[in-house]
N, C-alpha and C positions, 0 to 999 in steps of 0.2 A: 551124452558123456560130459562129465564135469571136468574142466581143464584145471586140475589141481595136482598137488604133489602125490597124493594117494593114487590117483589114476595114472600119473606118469610112472610111478614105481610098478604098478600092476602091468601096464603095457610093456614096460622095460623087461619084466620077468617073462612075458609072452615071447619077446624077441629072443631072450636067452634060451628059453625052452625050444624055440624053433631052430636055433643053431644046433643045439644039442641033439635034436632029432634028425639033423641032416638037411634041413630046409635051406635053400640058397637065400642070399640077401634080398633078392628081388621078389621073394615070396610074401612080402608084407601084405597083410589084409587091409592096410590103410593106403589111401591115395595121397601122394605128396603134393598133388596139384588140386586136391579137393577143397572143401570148406575148412574152416578153422579147426573143427574137431578131427577131420581126416588128416590134416597136416600135423596136428599135435600127436595123434596116434602114430603116424608114420615116423616122426622125429624120434619119439621115445622107443618105438619098436626097433628101429634101426640102431639106436644107441645100445639097447640091450643085446641085439644080435652082434654088434661090433665088439662089445665088451666080452661076450662069451668067446668070440673068435680070438681076441687078443689073449684071453686067459688060456685058451687051448694052445695057442702058439707059444706062449711063455712056458707052458708045462713041457713042451717038446724040445726046448733049448737044452742042448747037452752042456754039462759043465766043462770048463777049459781043462785041457790035459795037464796033468801034473808033471813037472820035470823030475821030481823025486831024486833023492840022493842017498 
């Protein structure tokens, strides 16, 4: 695996897709304690997973109630 921006974005998309398919955050196929490639993959996979979760949570926030007059 090349540790570059293109790979980071691809792995990040994998993390987003994993969240959207219902996979838990600890389902990363990368090892956070592994070699440099594994750590890189873990970091960007988790970033994508977390971003997808945040987007989903933001979409669920209900707007504030209107006082209306």
